[in-house]
C-alpha positions as a LaTeX table, in Angstrom:
\begin{tabular}{lrrr}
\hline
Residue & $x$ (\AA) & $y$ (\AA) & $z$ (\AA) \\
\hline
Met1 & 64.24 & 36.69 & 177.90 \\
Trp2 & 62.28 & 39.29 & 175.77 \\
Ser3 & 59.26 & 36.62 & 176.24 \\
Leu4 & 59.74 & 36.55 & 180.09 \\
Ile5 & 59.84 & 40.54 & 180.25 \\
Ser6 & 56.73 & 40.85 & 178.14 \\
Ile7 & 54.86 & 38.79 & 180.69 \\
Gly8 & 56.15 & 41.17 & 183.35 \\
Ile9 & 55.03 & 44.01 & 181.19 \\
Ser10 & 51.60 & 42.39 & 180.87 \\
Leu11 & 51.30 & 42.04 & 184.97 \\
Ile12 & 52.17 & 45.93 & 185.36 \\
Leu13 & 49.23 & 46.53 & 182.63 \\
Leu14 & 46.63 & 44.41 & 184.08 \\
Ile15 & 47.34 & 46.05 & 187.51 \\
Thr16 & 47.04 & 49.67 & 186.24 \\
Leu17 & 43.85 & 48.95 & 184.31 \\
Ala18 & 42.48 & 46.99 & 187.57 \\
Leu19 & 43.29 & 50.14 & 189.50 \\
Arg20 & 41.75 & 52.13 & 186.64 \\
Gly21 & 38.43 & 50.41 & 187.62 \\
Phe22 & 38.22 & 48.32 & 184.07 \\
Ser23 & 36.76 & 44.70 & 184.40 \\
Ile24 & 38.74 & 41.72 & 184.51 \\
Ile25 & 36.54 & 40.49 & 181.71 \\
Ile26 & 37.96 & 43.32 & 179.63 \\
Ile27 & 41.73 & 43.52 & 180.62 \\
Ala28 & 42.33 & 39.74 & 180.33 \\
Pro29 & 41.86 & 39.67 & 176.38 \\
Val30 & 43.59 & 42.99 & 176.16 \\
Val31 & 46.31 & 41.96 & 178.10 \\
Ser32 & 46.52 & 38.53 & 176.44 \\
Leu33 & 46.41 & 40.30 & 173.13 \\
Phe34 & 49.79 & 42.07 & 174.25 \\
Val35 & 51.69 & 38.80 & 174.96 \\
Met36 & 50.54 & 37.33 & 171.85 \\
Val37 & 51.89 & 40.20 & 169.66 \\
Thr38 & 55.22 & 40.65 & 171.60 \\
Asn39 & 55.63 & 37.08 & 171.51 \\
Gly40 & 54.82 & 36.45 & 167.43 \\
Leu41 & 51.85 & 34.24 & 168.39 \\
Pro42 & 49.08 & 34.12 & 165.76 \\
Ile43 & 46.15 & 36.35 & 167.34 \\
Leu44 & 42.96 & 34.66 & 166.09 \\
Asp45 & 43.86 & 31.34 & 166.48 \\
Thr46 & 45.50 & 32.01 & 170.01 \\
Phe47 & 42.39 & 33.67 & 170.97 \\
Gln48 & 39.94 & 30.93 & 169.84 \\
Gly49 & 42.16 & 28.37 & 170.58 \\
Val50 & 44.48 & 28.91 & 173.53 \\
Tyr51 & 42.43 & 31.58 & 175.63 \\
Met52 & 38.98 & 29.92 & 175.03 \\
Thr53 & 40.25 & 26.70 & 175.72 \\
Gly54 & 41.63 & 27.91 & 179.18 \\
Phe55 & 38.70 & 29.96 & 179.60 \\
Ile56 & 35.93 & 27.12 & 178.84 \\
Gly57 & 37.95 & 24.56 & 180.61 \\
Tyr58 & 37.80 & 26.40 & 184.04 \\
Val59 & 33.82 & 26.97 & 183.60 \\
Gln60 & 33.52 & 23.24 & 182.54 \\
Lys61 & 35.15 & 21.96 & 185.71 \\
Tyr62 & 33.92 & 24.60 & 188.46 \\
Phe63 & 30.48 & 26.05 & 186.92 \\
Leu64 & 28.49 & 23.78 & 189.09 \\
Ile65 & 30.25 & 24.28 & 192.21 \\
Phe66 & 30.05 & 28.28 & 192.14 \\
Leu67 & 26.14 & 28.07 & 190.99 \\
Phe68 & 25.57 & 25.96 & 193.95 \\
Ala69 & 27.61 & 27.62 & 196.28 \\
Ala70 & 25.81 & 31.05 & 195.39 \\
Met71 & 22.09 & 29.74 & 195.61 \\
Phe72 & 23.23 & 28.07 & 198.85 \\
Gly73 & 24.86 & 31.66 & 200.32 \\
Lys74 & 21.83 & 33.53 & 198.87 \\
Leu75 & 19.30 & 31.32 & 200.60 \\
Met76 & 21.16 & 31.74 & 203.77 \\
Asp77 & 21.34 & 35.17 & 203.74 \\
Asp78 & 17.49 & 35.80 & 202.46 \\
Ser79 & 16.28 & 33.63 & 205.01 \\
Gly80 & 18.02 & 35.49 & 208.27 \\
Ala81 & 20.00 & 32.39 & 208.86 \\
Ala82 & 23.27 & 33.37 & 208.33 \\
Arg83 & 22.31 & 36.80 & 210.21 \\
Gln84 & 21.32 & 34.62 & 213.50 \\
Ile85 & 24.60 & 32.65 & 213.20 \\
Ala86 & 26.42 & 35.83 & 213.11 \\
Asn87 & 24.38 & 37.33 & 216.14 \\
Leu88 & 24.76 & 34.16 & 217.95 \\
Leu89 & 28.90 & 34.58 & 217.78 \\
Leu90 & 28.48 & 38.27 & 218.20 \\
Lys91 & 27.13 & 37.65 & 221.56 \\
Leu92 & 29.38 & 34.93 & 222.61 \\
Ile93 & 32.51 & 36.99 & 221.77 \\
Gly94 & 31.26 & 40.07 & 223.19 \\
Lys95 & 31.38 & 43.63 & 221.96 \\
Asn96 & 32.19 & 45.39 & 224.87 \\
Ser97 & 35.65 & 46.63 & 223.62 \\
Lys98 & 36.83 & 47.84 & 220.02 \\
Tyr99 & 39.31 & 44.64 & 220.02 \\
Lys100 & 36.45 & 42.20 & 220.88 \\
Val101 & 34.20 & 43.53 & 217.83 \\
Leu102 & 37.20 & 43.06 & 215.49 \\
Val103 & 37.54 & 39.48 & 216.80 \\
Ala104 & 33.72 & 38.96 & 216.60 \\
Ile105 & 33.95 & 40.06 & 213.02 \\
Met106 & 36.50 & 37.85 & 212.08 \\
Ser107 & 34.79 & 35.29 & 213.52 \\
Ile108 & 31.86 & 35.50 & 211.83 \\
Cys109 & 33.43 & 35.70 & 208.54 \\
Ala110 & 35.49 & 32.43 & 209.21 \\
Phe111 & 32.37 & 30.50 & 210.25 \\
Leu112 & 30.19 & 31.31 & 207.33 \\
Thr113 & 33.15 & 31.15 & 204.55 \\
Tyr114 & 34.06 & 27.69 & 206.55 \\
Gly115 & 30.36 & 26.84 & 206.15 \\
Gly116 & 30.38 & 27.04 & 202.97 \\
Ile117 & 28.86 & 30.57 & 202.07 \\
Ser118 & 30.32 & 32.49 & 199.35 \\
Leu119 & 32.54 & 35.53 & 200.27 \\
Phe120 & 30.40 & 37.68 & 197.99 \\
Val121 & 27.13 & 36.89 & 199.91 \\
Val122 & 29.08 & 36.99 & 203.30 \\
Ile123 & 30.19 & 40.95 & 202.69 \\
Phe124 & 26.53 & 42.07 & 202.39 \\
Ala125 & 25.45 & 39.89 & 205.36 \\
Val126 & 28.13 & 41.45 & 207.78 \\
Leu127 & 27.79 & 45.22 & 206.85 \\
Pro128 & 24.82 & 45.84 & 208.54 \\
Ile129 & 25.69 & 44.27 & 211.52 \\
Ala130 & 29.44 & 45.60 & 211.43 \\
Lys131 & 28.48 & 49.23 & 210.80 \\
Pro132 & 26.03 & 50.27 & 213.83 \\
Leu133 & 28.78 & 48.51 & 216.07 \\
Phe134 & 31.76 & 50.80 & 214.27 \\
Lys135 & 29.40 & 53.55 & 214.90 \\
Glu136 & 28.85 & 52.65 & 218.37 \\
Leu137 & 32.35 & 52.31 & 219.89 \\
Asp138 & 33.82 & 54.82 & 217.51 \\
Ile139 & 36.09 & 52.46 & 215.37 \\
Pro140 & 37.41 & 54.11 & 212.41 \\
Trp141 & 35.40 & 52.50 & 209.55 \\
His142 & 38.80 & 51.85 & 207.33 \\
Leu143 & 39.77 & 49.02 & 210.21 \\
Phe144 & 36.86 & 46.56 & 208.85 \\
Met145 & 39.15 & 45.45 & 206.44 \\
Ala146 & 41.15 & 43.76 & 208.72 \\
Pro147 & 38.85 & 41.36 & 210.71 \\
Phe148 & 36.75 & 40.80 & 207.34 \\
Phe149 & 39.46 & 39.46 & 205.08 \\
Thr150 & 41.44 & 37.68 & 207.74 \\
Gly151 & 38.07 & 35.61 & 208.08 \\
Ile152 & 37.16 & 35.27 & 204.72 \\
Gly153 & 40.41 & 35.33 & 202.73 \\
Thr154 & 43.06 & 33.07 & 204.82 \\
Phe155 & 42.87 & 30.13 & 206.96 \\
Thr156 & 39.25 & 29.60 & 205.86 \\
Met157 & 40.00 & 29.97 & 201.89 \\
Thr158 & 43.15 & 27.63 & 201.59 \\
Met159 & 44.33 & 26.37 & 205.24 \\
Leu160 & 42.00 & 24.63 & 207.14 \\
Pro161 & 41.73 & 20.92 & 206.19 \\
Gly162 & 38.14 & 20.29 & 204.90 \\
Thr163 & 36.89 & 24.15 & 203.98 \\
Pro164 & 34.68 & 23.98 & 200.75 \\
Ser165 & 36.25 & 26.73 & 199.15 \\
Val166 & 37.06 & 26.56 & 195.67 \\
Gln167 & 40.87 & 26.90 & 196.29 \\
Asn168 & 40.80 & 23.30 & 198.30 \\
Ile169 & 38.50 & 21.92 & 195.25 \\
Ile170 & 40.71 & 22.59 & 192.42 \\
Pro171 & 44.05 & 20.50 & 193.59 \\
Thr172 & 41.48 & 17.43 & 193.85 \\
Lys173 & 40.73 & 17.43 & 190.16 \\
Tyr174 & 44.60 & 17.05 & 189.31 \\
Leu175 & 45.88 & 15.39 & 192.62 \\
Asp176 & 43.09 & 12.82 & 193.27 \\
Thr177 & 43.23 & 13.87 & 196.55 \\
Thr178 & 40.56 & 14.82 & 199.10 \\
Val179 & 39.62 & 18.21 & 200.74 \\
Thr180 & 41.27 & 17.07 & 204.15 \\
Ala181 & 44.79 & 16.59 & 202.24 \\
Ala182 & 47.73 & 17.15 & 204.25 \\
Pro183 & 45.77 & 18.47 & 207.89 \\
Leu184 & 48.91 & 18.88 & 209.49 \\
Leu185 & 50.18 & 21.49 & 207.05 \\
Gly186 & 46.99 & 23.50 & 207.02 \\
Ile187 & 46.74 & 23.68 & 210.72 \\
Ile188 & 50.35 & 25.02 & 211.34 \\
Ala189 & 49.37 & 27.69 & 208.80 \\
Thr190 & 46.20 & 28.59 & 210.15 \\
Val191 & 47.78 & 28.78 & 213.56 \\
Phe192 & 50.44 & 31.04 & 212.45 \\
Val193 & 48.07 & 33.35 & 210.32 \\
Leu194 & 45.47 & 33.77 & 212.88 \\
Ala195 & 48.55 & 34.85 & 215.72 \\
Ile196 & 49.54 & 37.28 & 213.13 \\
Asn197 & 46.41 & 38.86 & 212.13 \\
Leu198 & 44.83 & 38.95 & 215.88 \\
Trp199 & 48.19 & 40.77 & 216.49 \\
Tyr200 & 47.89 & 43.10 & 213.60 \\
Met201 & 44.47 & 44.07 & 214.19 \\
Lys202 & 45.35 & 44.85 & 218.08 \\
Phe203 & 48.21 & 46.96 & 216.63 \\
Ala204 & 46.06 & 48.75 & 214.05 \\
Leu205 & 43.75 & 49.67 & 216.47 \\
Lys206 & 46.06 & 51.15 & 218.97 \\
Arg207 & 47.87 & 52.71 & 216.14 \\
Ser208 & 44.25 & 54.40 & 215.12 \\
Glu209 & 43.70 & 55.48 & 218.78 \\
Gln210 & 46.86 & 57.13 & 218.94 \\
Arg211 & 46.12 & 58.84 & 215.79 \\
Asn212 & 42.70 & 60.09 & 217.60 \\
Glu213 & 40.86 & 58.42 & 214.54 \\
Thr214 & 36.77 & 58.17 & 214.88 \\
Tyr215 & 34.32 & 56.66 & 213.09 \\
Ala216 & 32.87 & 60.11 & 212.04 \\
Ala217 & 36.08 & 61.70 & 211.00 \\
Met218 & 37.12 & 58.71 & 208.72 \\
Thr219 & 35.23 & 57.42 & 205.37 \\
Asn220 & 32.37 & 55.51 & 206.37 \\
Pro221 & 29.10 & 54.49 & 204.99 \\
Asp222 & 26.97 & 57.10 & 206.41 \\
Lys223 & 28.74 & 59.49 & 203.86 \\
Asp224 & 26.69 & 57.93 & 201.32 \\
Ser225 & 22.83 & 59.00 & 201.74 \\
Gln226 & 21.69 & 55.76 & 201.49 \\
Gly227 & 23.80 & 53.93 & 203.72 \\
Ile228 & 23.67 & 50.46 & 204.48 \\
Lys229 & 20.17 & 49.03 & 204.86 \\
Asp230 & 19.47 & 46.38 & 207.47 \\
His231 & 16.67 & 44.20 & 205.62 \\
Phe232 & 16.20 & 41.89 & 208.53 \\
Glu233 & 14.76 & 45.06 & 210.71 \\
Gly234 & 11.23 & 44.02 & 211.96 \\
Arg235 & 11.70 & 40.49 & 210.46 \\
Ala236 & 11.13 & 37.14 & 212.06 \\
Leu237 & 14.26 & 35.28 & 211.89 \\
Pro238 & 14.69 & 31.32 & 212.00 \\
Asn239 & 15.65 & 29.56 & 215.26 \\
Val240 & 19.60 & 30.26 & 215.67 \\
Trp241 & 20.33 & 26.30 & 216.53 \\
Val242 & 18.47 & 25.36 & 213.18 \\
Ser243 & 20.21 & 28.08 & 211.21 \\
Phe244 & 23.54 & 26.25 & 212.09 \\
Ile245 & 22.13 & 22.91 & 210.36 \\
Pro246 & 22.85 & 23.17 & 206.55 \\
Pro247 & 26.61 & 24.60 & 206.89 \\
Ile248 & 27.43 & 21.81 & 209.56 \\
Ala249 & 25.79 & 19.14 & 207.16 \\
Leu250 & 27.74 & 20.49 & 204.18 \\
Leu251 & 31.09 & 19.85 & 206.25 \\
Val252 & 29.78 & 16.59 & 207.53 \\
Leu253 & 28.77 & 15.38 & 204.01 \\
Leu254 & 31.96 & 16.70 & 202.23 \\
Asn255 & 34.37 & 15.78 & 204.94 \\
Ile256 & 33.01 & 12.55 & 207.00 \\
Phe257 & 30.84 & 11.23 & 204.02 \\
Lys258 & 33.31 & 12.08 & 201.22 \\
Val259 & 30.33 & 13.18 & 199.00 \\
Asp260 & 31.39 & 14.85 & 195.96 \\
Ile261 & 31.17 & 18.54 & 196.14 \\
Val262 & 28.58 & 19.11 & 193.51 \\
Tyr263 & 26.07 & 16.75 & 195.26 \\
Thr264 & 27.10 & 18.13 & 198.50 \\
Leu265 & 25.95 & 21.71 & 197.50 \\
Met266 & 22.80 & 20.56 & 195.86 \\
Ala267 & 21.73 & 18.75 & 199.00 \\
Val268 & 22.19 & 21.68 & 201.34 \\
Val269 & 20.56 & 24.26 & 198.76 \\
Val270 & 17.68 & 21.91 & 198.83 \\
Leu271 & 18.07 & 21.57 & 202.68 \\
Thr272 & 18.15 & 25.23 & 203.32 \\
Val273 & 14.87 & 25.53 & 201.30 \\
Ile274 & 12.88 & 22.86 & 203.09 \\
Leu275 & 14.14 & 24.28 & 206.95 \\
Phe276 & 13.78 & 27.93 & 205.96 \\
Trp277 & 11.00 & 27.86 & 203.34 \\
Lys278 & 8.52 & 30.32 & 205.63 \\
His279 & 11.40 & 32.58 & 206.07 \\
Ile280 & 12.33 & 33.23 & 202.59 \\
Ala281 & 10.01 & 35.75 & 201.06 \\
Ile282 & 10.10 & 34.96 & 197.39 \\
Lys283 & 11.78 & 31.59 & 196.86 \\
Lys284 & 12.09 & 32.12 & 193.37 \\
Asn285 & 13.92 & 35.46 & 193.59 \\
Ser286 & 16.31 & 33.99 & 196.03 \\
Ile287 & 17.07 & 30.93 & 193.70 \\
Asn288 & 17.59 & 33.37 & 190.81 \\
Asp289 & 19.53 & 35.82 & 192.41 \\
Gly290 & 22.27 & 33.44 & 193.60 \\
Ala291 & 22.42 & 31.84 & 190.49 \\
Val292 & 23.06 & 34.82 & 188.41 \\
Ser293 & 25.46 & 36.00 & 191.29 \\
Ala294 & 27.43 & 32.80 & 190.45 \\
Val295 & 27.99 & 34.20 & 186.74 \\
Leu296 & 30.37 & 37.05 & 187.32 \\
Pro297 & 32.93 & 35.55 & 189.94 \\
Ile298 & 33.34 & 32.30 & 187.47 \\
Ile299 & 33.44 & 34.68 & 184.49 \\
Asn300 & 36.05 & 37.18 & 186.10 \\
Thr301 & 38.36 & 33.71 & 186.90 \\
Ser302 & 37.94 & 32.19 & 183.89 \\
Ala303 & 38.90 & 35.32 & 181.88 \\
Asp304 & 42.01 & 35.00 & 184.04 \\
Val305 & 42.65 & 31.75 & 183.65 \\
Gly306 & 42.31 & 32.33 & 179.89 \\
Tyr307 & 45.32 & 34.92 & 180.29 \\
Gly308 & 46.94 & 32.52 & 181.84 \\
Ser309 & 46.93 & 29.89 & 179.01 \\
Val310 & 48.17 & 32.29 & 176.86 \\
Ile311 & 50.99 & 32.87 & 179.13 \\
Ala312 & 51.79 & 29.10 & 179.53 \\
Ile313 & 52.66 & 28.64 & 175.51 \\
Thr314 & 55.38 & 31.39 & 175.83 \\
Ala315 & 58.83 & 30.76 & 175.77 \\
Gly316 & 59.08 & 32.96 & 178.92 \\
Phe317 & 56.66 & 31.08 & 180.64 \\
Gly318 & 59.00 & 28.07 & 179.78 \\
Ile319 & 62.12 & 29.90 & 181.24 \\
Phe320 & 59.78 & 30.67 & 184.40 \\
Ser321 & 59.07 & 26.95 & 184.87 \\
Glu322 & 62.83 & 25.79 & 184.62 \\
Ile323 & 63.81 & 28.74 & 187.00 \\
Met324 & 61.09 & 27.56 & 189.49 \\
Thr325 & 62.21 & 23.89 & 189.14 \\
Asp326 & 65.87 & 24.49 & 189.49 \\
Ile327 & 65.32 & 26.05 & 192.75 \\
Pro328 & 67.65 & 24.37 & 195.16 \\
Gly329 & 66.10 & 22.33 & 197.87 \\
Ser330 & 62.52 & 20.61 & 197.78 \\
Pro331 & 60.29 & 20.80 & 194.91 \\
Leu332 & 57.56 & 21.48 & 197.42 \\
Ile333 & 59.41 & 25.00 & 197.77 \\
Ser334 & 59.23 & 25.77 & 194.05 \\
Leu335 & 55.74 & 24.71 & 193.89 \\
Phe336 & 54.59 & 27.07 & 196.31 \\
Leu337 & 56.86 & 29.86 & 194.74 \\
Ala338 & 55.34 & 29.13 & 191.19 \\
Thr339 & 51.84 & 28.65 & 192.48 \\
Thr340 & 52.04 & 32.17 & 194.36 \\
Ala341 & 53.63 & 33.98 & 191.41 \\
Leu342 & 50.98 & 32.63 & 189.21 \\
Ala343 & 48.27 & 33.71 & 191.81 \\
Gly344 & 50.00 & 37.40 & 192.13 \\
Ile345 & 50.18 & 37.53 & 188.11 \\
Thr346 & 46.55 & 36.74 & 187.55 \\
Gly347 & 45.30 & 38.76 & 190.96 \\
Ser348 & 43.35 & 35.43 & 191.66 \\
Ser349 & 44.02 & 32.74 & 193.95 \\
Ser350 & 41.69 & 30.09 & 192.05 \\
Gly351 & 42.95 & 31.40 & 188.69 \\
Gly352 & 46.64 & 31.31 & 189.63 \\
Leu353 & 46.00 & 27.76 & 191.30 \\
Gly354 & 44.09 & 26.64 & 188.34 \\
Ile355 & 47.04 & 27.55 & 185.93 \\
Ala356 & 49.42 & 25.96 & 188.30 \\
Met357 & 47.54 & 22.88 & 188.42 \\
Glu358 & 47.11 & 22.64 & 184.62 \\
Ala359 & 50.42 & 23.80 & 183.55 \\
Leu360 & 52.88 & 21.89 & 186.27 \\
Ser361 & 50.83 & 19.60 & 188.54 \\
Ser362 & 52.13 & 16.60 & 186.09 \\
Thr363 & 55.59 & 17.49 & 186.24 \\
Tyr364 & 55.82 & 17.91 & 190.18 \\
Leu365 & 54.01 & 14.43 & 190.28 \\
Lys366 & 56.68 & 12.78 & 188.21 \\
Leu367 & 59.22 & 13.94 & 190.71 \\
Gly368 & 57.59 & 11.78 & 192.95 \\
Leu369 & 56.02 & 14.47 & 195.84 \\
Asn370 & 53.46 & 13.25 & 197.78 \\
Pro371 & 50.24 & 14.15 & 196.42 \\
Asp372 & 48.52 & 15.30 & 199.89 \\
Ala373 & 51.53 & 17.48 & 200.61 \\
Met374 & 51.22 & 18.96 & 197.02 \\
His375 & 47.55 & 19.69 & 197.36 \\
Arg376 & 48.06 & 21.49 & 200.65 \\
Val377 & 51.29 & 23.55 & 199.78 \\
Ala378 & 49.63 & 24.86 & 196.27 \\
Ala379 & 46.45 & 25.72 & 198.11 \\
Ile380 & 48.10 & 27.70 & 200.46 \\
Ala381 & 50.12 & 29.24 & 198.09 \\
Ser382 & 47.16 & 30.62 & 196.12 \\
Gly383 & 46.35 & 33.06 & 198.85 \\
Gly384 & 48.98 & 35.69 & 198.97 \\
Leu385 & 50.27 & 37.65 & 196.16 \\
Asp386 & 46.52 & 36.80 & 194.70 \\
Ser387 & 45.28 & 39.84 & 197.17 \\
Leu388 & 47.45 & 42.34 & 195.30 \\
Pro389 & 45.39 & 45.86 & 194.59 \\
His390 & 44.11 & 44.30 & 191.23 \\
Asn391 & 42.38 & 41.29 & 192.60 \\
Gly392 & 38.85 & 41.27 & 191.76 \\
Ala393 & 37.27 & 40.54 & 195.04 \\
Val394 & 39.51 & 43.22 & 196.86 \\
Ile395 & 38.04 & 45.67 & 194.14 \\
Thr396 & 34.60 & 44.64 & 194.97 \\
Ile397 & 34.54 & 44.50 & 198.46 \\
Leu398 & 36.10 & 47.94 & 198.87 \\
Val399 & 33.58 & 49.20 & 196.53 \\
Ala400 & 30.76 & 47.12 & 198.60 \\
Ser401 & 32.17 & 48.82 & 202.18 \\
Lys402 & 32.40 & 52.30 & 200.17 \\
Leu403 & 35.94 & 52.53 & 201.30 \\
Thr404 & 38.63 & 53.05 & 198.69 \\
His405 & 42.40 & 51.18 & 198.20 \\
Lys406 & 43.70 & 54.79 & 199.61 \\
Asp407 & 41.70 & 54.41 & 202.78 \\
Ala408 & 42.17 & 50.58 & 203.70 \\
Tyr409 & 44.31 & 48.55 & 201.54 \\
Lys410 & 46.89 & 48.35 & 203.61 \\
His411 & 44.74 & 46.27 & 206.17 \\
Val412 & 44.25 & 43.97 & 203.15 \\
Phe413 & 47.85 & 43.86 & 202.56 \\
Ala414 & 48.95 & 43.03 & 206.11 \\
Thr415 & 46.17 & 40.32 & 206.64 \\
Cys416 & 46.20 & 38.65 & 203.39 \\
Val417 & 49.25 & 39.18 & 201.62 \\
Val418 & 52.10 & 39.39 & 204.14 \\
Ala419 & 50.63 & 37.01 & 207.12 \\
Pro420 & 49.67 & 34.02 & 204.73 \\
Leu421 & 53.25 & 34.48 & 203.12 \\
Ile422 & 54.86 & 34.33 & 206.86 \\
Ala423 & 52.41 & 31.81 & 207.93 \\
Ser424 & 53.88 & 29.77 & 204.91 \\
Ile425 & 57.14 & 29.33 & 206.17 \\
Pro426 & 56.58 & 27.21 & 209.14 \\
Met427 & 54.04 & 25.20 & 207.06 \\
Leu428 & 56.93 & 24.71 & 204.20 \\
Ile429 & 59.51 & 23.38 & 206.79 \\
Ala430 & 56.94 & 20.98 & 207.95 \\
Ala431 & 56.06 & 19.73 & 204.42 \\
Val432 & 59.79 & 19.43 & 203.78 \\
Leu433 & 60.61 & 17.44 & 206.82 \\
Phe434 & 57.47 & 15.11 & 207.20 \\
Tyr435 & 56.26 & 14.72 & 203.51 \\
\hline
\end{tabular}
């Protein structure tokens, strides 16, 4: 039992250090060391063996995906194609009301991420559009987090069948499934999470108006002397319809022709360079910057996975696994709960999902579960408790938006933690009934 308690203490330590601004690259080895000491594990052998095996294993499986996805996103951003897509969606949805602006920001983020563009690229593509709109309509800047996280961190990340997100790719490596696995479950979760978050955005906006909150009075980017610059001001942008070709090509290659995700990403990188050659000012810089931007996210996640690998060899994790598998009812429910818990412990959807698949997938397959259902349930489970305050993406995006946890985390919690967990209930009912 002490081993299980020590895992809980390590989680508290991890969250505390993350909120104090320490990088997960440092935090993960520190909390892993705590787990090793409190569980009597040999320190050097465990670091060099278990921790680094988990770390390197994740890099080995997913580095190329992160690399080409980051390059693709950077090329779409630098060329102005992502901006053109955003401008069209904004025009179609409208910007003549505060609520429409929130829905438009959500839709832009959702389309870009479903089209294969990394959330770390989307934030910088969307900020120069959102800032003047929020200022013009006098919308408090903290509300930006609600539509942004709905668009990048819920249905396009784990739920929609065919999404190219790494959370939808990971189960395919363990379950021999495809990215369109169990589409009904994904669609059910998507409908519910969208309904909840669209209601929440309206609720948060109304509450803000009742409090007489304004753009100028709340924390906002204008308080920074540099502000958020629009790098496309005065530049010629590519044709808007041509801008849609690379993300659509990615989805077609991945879902219709069933091309491997690495080959798909390589193909759309080449296609993007060809289509937008004259719109990318310095090709070498865009490619280099994209490649470099892939390193930190995968190293962060790999550090998380290394920590999870250390936890997985403790007696406490054995107790945790037994508790999960002994939950009454369908094993799909216990798989969901186990994956959700691991994503929360690591503060990473892909990290928690990677640990769950590595440690538990064979056990659940032996129980005779449908691999497609396992794929979708585990993927959706990874997107919930992962967005607790110590999540690396949450911290990065708040910093990029010049907001703090105190300013805006409540919107992240509502849209990316509460809503996905509620949406998972009807999804799980359908999974038990139909699979």
